N, CA, C and O atoms as a MOPAC input file, in Angstrom:
PM7 MOZYME 1SCF
protein

 N     81.81200 1   -46.71700 1    45.83300 1
 C     82.26800 1   -46.13600 1    47.07900 1
 C     83.61400 1   -45.46800 1    46.82800 1
 O     84.47200 1   -46.04800 1    46.16200 1
 N     83.81100 1   -44.27700 1    47.34100 1
 C     85.07200 1   -43.56300 1    47.22200 1
 C     85.92700 1   -43.82000 1    48.45600 1
 O     85.43300 1   -43.81500 1    49.58400 1
 N     87.22000 1   -44.04400 1    48.22200 1
 C     88.15100 1   -44.37300 1    49.29600 1
 C     89.30300 1   -43.37700 1    49.35300 1
 O     89.63800 1   -42.73200 1    48.35900 1
 N     89.90400 1   -43.26400 1    50.54200 1
 C     91.04900 1   -42.38300 1    50.77000 1
 C     92.19000 1   -43.23000 1    51.31800 1
 O     91.99700 1   -44.04600 1    52.21900 1
 N     93.38200 1   -43.02300 1    50.76000 1
 C     94.59700 1   -43.72100 1    51.19500 1
 C     95.46700 1   -42.69600 1    51.92200 1
 O     95.80100 1   -41.64700 1    51.37200 1
 N     95.82800 1   -43.01700 1    53.16800 1
 C     96.59900 1   -42.10100 1    54.00200 1
 C     97.84700 1   -42.80300 1    54.51900 1
 O     97.74600 1   -43.89100 1    55.08500 1
 N     99.04100 1   -42.19500 1    54.33500 1
 C    100.25400 1   -42.82000 1    54.88000 1
 C    100.15400 1   -42.97200 1    56.39900 1
 O     99.72700 1   -42.05300 1    57.09800 1
 N    100.54800 1   -44.13100 1    56.89200 1
 C    100.56800 1   -44.35800 1    58.34100 1
 C    101.86700 1   -43.77800 1    58.88200 1
 O    102.95000 1   -44.25900 1    58.54700 1
 N    101.76700 1   -42.76200 1    59.70400 1
 C    102.96400 1   -42.06800 1    60.20600 1
 C    103.78700 1   -42.94300 1    61.14800 1
 O    105.00300 1   -42.77700 1    61.24300 1
 N    103.14800 1   -43.85100 1    61.82900 1
 C    103.84000 1   -44.69500 1    62.79800 1
 C    104.60700 1   -45.83000 1    62.11500 1
 O    105.62300 1   -46.29200 1    62.63400 1
 N    104.12400 1   -46.27800 1    60.95900 1
 C    104.72100 1   -47.43800 1    60.30800 1
 C    104.99400 1   -47.13200 1    58.83200 1
 O    104.09900 1   -47.27700 1    58.00000 1
 N    106.22200 1   -46.71100 1    58.49900 1
 C    106.55000 1   -46.43100 1    57.10400 1
 C    106.29300 1   -47.65100 1    56.20800 1
 O    106.48900 1   -48.79100 1    56.62800 1
 N    105.85600 1   -47.39700 1    54.98400 1
 C    105.55300 1   -48.48900 1    54.06900 1
 C    104.15000 1   -49.04000 1    54.25800 1
 O    103.80000 1   -50.07300 1    53.68700 1
 N    103.34300 1   -48.34800 1    55.06300 1
 C    101.96400 1   -48.76000 1    55.30900 1
 C    101.04300 1   -47.55700 1    55.11000 1
 O    101.36800 1   -46.43900 1    55.51000 1
 N     99.90300 1   -47.80100 1    54.49300 1
 C     98.88900 1   -46.78300 1    54.26300 1
 C     97.56000 1   -47.29800 1    54.79500 1
 O     97.24900 1   -48.48100 1    54.66100 1
 N     96.78400 1   -46.41900 1    55.39300 1
 C     95.45500 1   -46.81300 1    55.85700 1
 C     94.43800 1   -46.51400 1    54.76300 1
 O     94.59400 1   -45.56600 1    53.99400 1
 N     93.41000 1   -47.32600 1    54.70600 1
 C     92.31300 1   -47.16600 1    53.75200 1
 C     91.05200 1   -46.84400 1    54.52900 1
 O     90.73400 1   -47.50000 1    55.52100 1
 N     90.34200 1   -45.83500 1    54.07400 1
 C     89.05200 1   -45.51800 1    54.69300 1
 C     88.11800 1   -45.00300 1    53.60800 1
 O     88.55300 1   -44.63200 1    52.51800 1
 N     86.82800 1   -44.98700 1    53.92500 1
 C     85.89000 1   -44.38000 1    52.98100 1
 C     85.85100 1   -42.88000 1    53.26800 1
 O     86.50400 1   -42.41400 1    54.20300 1
 N     85.10900 1   -42.13500 1    52.49200 1
 C     85.05600 1   -40.67200 1    52.63600 1
 C     84.47300 1   -40.23500 1    53.97500 1
 O     84.67200 1   -39.09600 1    54.39600 1
 N     83.75700 1   -41.13100 1    54.64500 1
 C     83.19400 1   -40.81000 1    55.95700 1
 C     84.14700 1   -41.16800 1    57.09400 1
 O     83.81600 1   -40.97800 1    58.26400 1
 N     85.33600 1   -41.69100 1    56.75200 1
 C     86.34000 1   -42.02300 1    57.75800 1
 C     86.24900 1   -43.42500 1    58.31400 1
 O     86.98800 1   -43.76100 1    59.23800 1
 N     85.35800 1   -44.26400 1    57.77800 1
 C     85.24500 1   -45.64100 1    58.27600 1
 C     86.42000 1   -46.45700 1    57.74100 1
 O     86.70900 1   -46.41900 1    56.54500 1
 N     87.09700 1   -47.19300 1    58.61900 1
 C     88.27000 1   -47.96600 1    58.19900 1
 C     87.89600 1   -49.12400 1    57.26800 1
 O     86.89700 1   -49.81100 1    57.47700 1
 N     88.72200 1   -49.32000 1    56.23700 1
 C     88.53000 1   -50.42700 1    55.29700 1
 C     89.69700 1   -51.40900 1    55.33700 1
 O     89.57400 1   -52.54200 1    54.87200 1
 N     90.83100 1   -50.97700 1    55.89300 1
 C     91.99900 1   -51.84600 1    55.95400 1
 C     93.27600 1   -51.05600 1    55.75900 1
 O     93.31300 1   -49.84600 1    55.98600 1
 N     94.33200 1   -51.75500 1    55.33300 1
 C     95.62000 1   -51.11400 1    55.09200 1
 C     96.22700 1   -51.64400 1    53.79300 1
 O     95.83200 1   -52.68600 1    53.27000 1
 N     97.19000 1   -50.89200 1    53.30300 1
 C     98.03200 1   -51.32600 1    52.19700 1
 C     99.43600 1   -51.40400 1    52.77200 1
 O     99.87800 1   -50.47600 1    53.45000 1
 N    100.14300 1   -52.49700 1    52.51200 1
 C    101.49000 1   -52.66900 1    53.03800 1
 C    102.45900 1   -52.95200 1    51.91100 1
 O    102.20000 1   -53.79300 1    51.05100 1
 N    103.58000 1   -52.24000 1    51.92000 1
 C    104.65200 1   -52.52100 1    50.97400 1
 C    105.54200 1   -53.57500 1    51.62900 1
 O    106.35700 1   -53.25400 1    52.49400 1
 N    105.38600 1   -54.83200 1    51.21800 1
 C    106.12800 1   -55.91400 1    51.85100 1
 C    107.54900 1   -56.02500 1    51.32500 1
 O    108.42800 1   -56.54000 1    52.01600 1
 N    107.78000 1   -55.55000 1    50.11100 1
 C    109.10400 1   -55.44900 1    49.51600 1
 C    108.98000 1   -54.51000 1    48.32300 1
 O    107.86600 1   -54.21700 1    47.89000 1
 N    110.10000 1   -54.03200 1    47.78100 1
 C    109.97700 1   -53.14900 1    46.62200 1
 C    109.15900 1   -53.82800 1    45.51600 1
 O    109.37900 1   -54.99700 1    45.19800 1
 N    108.23900 1   -53.10200 1    44.95300 1
 C    107.36800 1   -53.59100 1    43.87400 1
 C    106.43300 1   -54.70700 1    44.31300 1
 O    106.03600 1   -55.53400 1    43.49200 1
 N    106.07000 1   -54.74800 1    45.60700 1
 C    105.13300 1   -55.76300 1    46.09200 1
 C    104.28100 1   -55.15300 1    47.19500 1
 O    104.71900 1   -55.01900 1    48.33700 1
 N    103.05900 1   -54.78800 1    46.83300 1
 C    102.11500 1   -54.15500 1    47.74900 1
 C    100.92600 1   -55.08100 1    47.97300 1
 O    100.41500 1   -55.68400 1    47.02900 1
 N    100.48800 1   -55.19100 1    49.21900 1
 C     99.40800 1   -56.10300 1    49.57900 1
 C     98.29800 1   -55.33900 1    50.30500 1
 O     98.56000 1   -54.47700 1    51.14400 1
 N     97.06400 1   -55.67400 1    49.96400 1
 C     95.90600 1   -55.11200 1    50.66600 1
 C     95.58300 1   -56.01000 1    51.85400 1
 O     95.41900 1   -57.22100 1    51.70200 1
 N     95.49400 1   -55.41300 1    53.02600 1
 C     95.09700 1   -56.11700 1    54.24300 1
 C     93.73300 1   -55.54700 1    54.63700 1
 O     93.64000 1   -54.62700 1    55.44900 1
 N     92.68800 1   -56.10900 1    54.05100 1
 C     91.34400 1   -55.55400 1    54.22300 1
 C     90.71300 1   -55.95500 1    55.55000 1
 O     90.90100 1   -57.06300 1    56.05100 1
 N     89.96600 1   -55.02000 1    56.09000 1
 C     89.17200 1   -55.27600 1    57.28500 1
 C     88.13100 1   -56.34600 1    56.93400 1
 O     87.52000 1   -56.28400 1    55.86800 1
 N     87.93100 1   -57.30200 1    57.80200 1
 C     86.97000 1   -58.39800 1    57.55400 1
 C     85.56500 1   -57.91000 1    57.24500 1
 O     84.82300 1   -58.57200 1    56.51900 1
 N     85.19900 1   -56.77300 1    57.78300 1
 C     83.84100 1   -56.26300 1    57.61300 1
 C     83.69300 1   -55.29300 1    56.44200 1
 O     82.62500 1   -54.71500 1    56.24000 1
 N     84.76800 1   -55.11700 1    55.67200 1
 C     84.69700 1   -54.16800 1    54.56200 1
 C     84.43200 1   -54.89000 1    53.23700 1
 O     84.60700 1   -56.10300 1    53.12700 1
 N     84.02000 1   -54.13900 1    52.26700 1
 C     83.79400 1   -54.68100 1    50.93400 1
 C     85.08100 1   -55.07900 1    50.23400 1
 O     85.04000 1   -55.72400 1    49.18700 1
 N     86.22900 1   -54.70300 1    50.80000 1
 C     87.52200 1   -55.05600 1    50.22000 1
 C     88.03300 1   -56.41700 1    50.68100 1
 O     89.07900 1   -56.87300 1    50.21900 1
 N     87.31500 1   -57.06300 1    51.57700 1
 C     87.84000 1   -58.28400 1    52.18900 1
 C     88.27100 1   -59.33900 1    51.17200 1
 O     89.25200 1   -60.04600 1    51.40500 1
 N     87.57100 1   -59.45900 1    50.06600 1
 C     87.93300 1   -60.46600 1    49.06600 1
 C     89.21600 1   -60.12200 1    48.32900 1
 O     89.77800 1   -60.97500 1    47.64200 1
 N     89.68800 1   -58.88900 1    48.45800 1
 C     90.94500 1   -58.48600 1    47.83200 1
 C     92.13700 1   -58.70400 1    48.76200 1
 O     93.26400 1   -58.37100 1    48.39600 1
 N     91.91500 1   -59.24900 1    49.94300 1
 C     92.95800 1   -59.35300 1    50.96700 1
 C     94.19700 1   -60.09300 1    50.48500 1
 O     95.29400 1   -59.81000 1    50.96500 1
 N     94.06200 1   -61.02600 1    49.55900 1
 C     95.21500 1   -61.80000 1    49.11700 1
 C     95.78300 1   -61.31300 1    47.78400 1
 O     96.68000 1   -61.94300 1    47.22400 1
 N     95.26800 1   -60.20200 1    47.28000 1
 C     95.73600 1   -59.66800 1    46.01200 1
 C     96.97900 1   -58.81600 1    46.23100 1
 O     97.03100 1   -58.03000 1    47.17800 1
 N     97.98900 1   -58.96300 1    45.36000 1
 C     99.19800 1   -58.14700 1    45.45300 1
 C     99.35300 1   -57.31700 1    44.18100 1
 O     98.82000 1   -57.66700 1    43.12800 1
 N    100.09200 1   -56.21200 1    44.29500 1
 C    100.26800 1   -55.26300 1    43.20900 1
 C    101.72000 1   -54.80100 1    43.15500 1
 O    102.42000 1   -54.85500 1    44.16600 1
 N    102.18900 1   -54.34100 1    41.97700 1
 C    103.58100 1   -53.90300 1    41.85000 1
 C    103.85500 1   -52.46600 1    42.30600 1
 O    105.01700 1   -52.08300 1    42.44100 1
 N    102.80600 1   -51.65800 1    42.54700 1
 C    103.01400 1   -50.26400 1    42.96800 1
 C    101.79800 1   -49.76500 1    43.74300 1
 O    100.72300 1   -50.36300 1    43.69500 1
 N    101.99000 1   -48.65800 1    44.45600 1
 C    100.87700 1   -48.05600 1    45.18500 1
 C     99.80700 1   -47.57300 1    44.20800 1
 O     98.61400 1   -47.71900 1    44.47300 1
 N    100.22600 1   -47.00200 1    43.08400 1
 C     99.25400 1   -46.55200 1    42.07900 1
 C     98.40200 1   -47.70700 1    41.56200 1
 O     97.19500 1   -47.55500 1    41.37300 1
 N     99.02800 1   -48.86100 1    41.33300 1
 C     98.25400 1   -50.00100 1    40.83100 1
 C     97.29400 1   -50.53900 1    41.89100 1
 O     96.20400 1   -51.00400 1    41.55900 1
 N     97.69300 1   -50.47700 1    43.16600 1
 C     96.78100 1   -50.87100 1    44.25500 1
 C     95.56300 1   -49.96100 1    44.24900 1
 O     94.42300 1   -50.42300 1    44.31300 1
 N     95.82000 1   -48.66900 1    44.17100 1
 C     94.72300 1   -47.70100 1    44.21300 1
 C     93.79800 1   -47.87100 1    43.01000 1
 O     92.58000 1   -47.76300 1    43.15200 1
 N     94.35100 1   -48.13000 1    41.84600 1
 C     93.52600 1   -48.37700 1    40.65400 1
 C     92.70400 1   -49.64700 1    40.81200 1
 O     91.52500 1   -49.68300 1    40.45900 1
 N     93.33800 1   -50.69600 1    41.35000 1
 C     92.63000 1   -51.95500 1    41.57700 1
 C     91.48200 1   -51.79800 1    42.55600 1
 O     90.40000 1   -52.34700 1    42.34800 1
 N     91.71700 1   -51.04600 1    43.62600 1
 C     90.67200 1   -50.79600 1    44.62300 1
 C     89.52600 1   -50.00900 1    43.99200 1
 O     88.35700 1   -50.34400 1    44.18700 1
 N     89.85800 1   -48.96800 1    43.24200 1
 C     88.83000 1   -48.14300 1    42.60100 1
 C     87.97200 1   -48.98000 1    41.65900 1
 O     86.74700 1   -48.85600 1    41.65700 1
 N     88.60300 1   -49.82300 1    40.86600 1
 C     87.85400 1   -50.68800 1    39.94600 1
 C     86.97500 1   -51.67600 1    40.70500 1
 O     85.81000 1   -51.87000 1    40.35700 1
 N     87.52500 1   -52.29100 1    41.72500 1
 C     86.79300 1   -53.29600 1    42.48900 1
 C     85.58800 1   -52.69900 1    43.22000 1
 O     84.50600 1   -53.28600 1    43.25200 1
 N     85.80100 1   -51.52200 1    43.80300 1
 C     84.74900 1   -50.88500 1    44.60100 1
 C     83.85700 1   -49.97100 1    43.76200 1
 O     82.89800 1   -49.39100 1    44.27200 1
 N     84.17900 1   -49.84600 1    42.47600 1
 C     83.39100 1   -49.01600 1    41.55400 1
 C     83.27600 1   -47.57600 1    42.06200 1
 O     82.18500 1   -47.01300 1    42.14700 1
 N     84.42400 1   -47.00600 1    42.39400 1
 C     84.47400 1   -45.63300 1    42.87900 1
 C     85.84200 1   -45.05200 1    42.62600 1
 O     86.56400 1   -45.50300 1    41.73700 1
 N     86.19600 1   -44.06000 1    43.40000 1
 C     87.51000 1   -43.43700 1    43.30400 1
 C     88.34700 1   -43.80900 1    44.51500 1
 O     87.82800 1   -44.02400 1    45.61100 1
 N     89.65300 1   -43.88100 1    44.29200 1
 C     90.58900 1   -44.13500 1    45.38500 1
 C     91.68600 1   -43.09300 1    45.24400 1
 O     92.43900 1   -43.10400 1    44.27000 1
 N     91.77800 1   -42.18900 1    46.21900 1
 C     92.71700 1   -41.08200 1    46.13500 1
 C     93.63800 1   -41.03700 1    47.33700 1
 O     93.27800 1   -41.44500 1    48.44100 1
 N     94.83900 1   -40.53000 1    47.09300 1
 C     95.79500 1   -40.31800 1    48.16600 1
 C     95.33100 1   -39.13000 1    48.99200 1
 O     94.89800 1   -38.12000 1    48.43700 1
 N     95.41500 1   -39.23600 1    50.28500 1
 C     94.98900 1   -38.17500 1    51.19100 1
 C     95.68800 1   -36.86900 1    50.83500 1
 O     96.86800 1   -36.87200 1    50.48600 1
 N     94.98200 1   -35.77600 1    50.92100 1
 C     95.54200 1   -34.47500 1    50.58700 1
 C     96.56900 1   -34.01200 1    51.60800 1
 O     97.32700 1   -33.08400 1    51.32400 1
 N     96.62200 1   -34.62900 1    52.79400 1
 C     97.62100 1   -34.23900 1    53.77700 1
 C     98.90200 1   -35.04500 1    53.63500 1
 O     99.76800 1   -34.97700 1    54.50700 1
 N     99.04700 1   -35.82300 1    52.53000 1
 C    100.29600 1   -36.52900 1    52.23800 1
 C    101.32300 1   -35.49500 1    51.79900 1
 O    101.04100 1   -34.66000 1    50.94000 1
 N    102.51100 1   -35.54900 1    52.38500 1
 C    103.53100 1   -34.57400 1    52.03000 1
 C    104.70800 1   -35.22400 1    51.41800 1
 O    105.66900 1   -34.54600 1    51.05500 1

């Protein structure tokens, strides 16, 4: 499954996760510098990753891509 990561404009340090069809999968939150956490939607395939933490946004995206056996890309409207 391919996923898209989009910065949440309302809450800095948070990114939304969705599949290519726009279905929500959860969020990524930067809880402190070098500490990113996946907050997966209970109904998504990412739910088992909910307690996994990563040192960077790139490592989160790589981890998600590996886990979901697809691609995880930053939204093209990220500026």
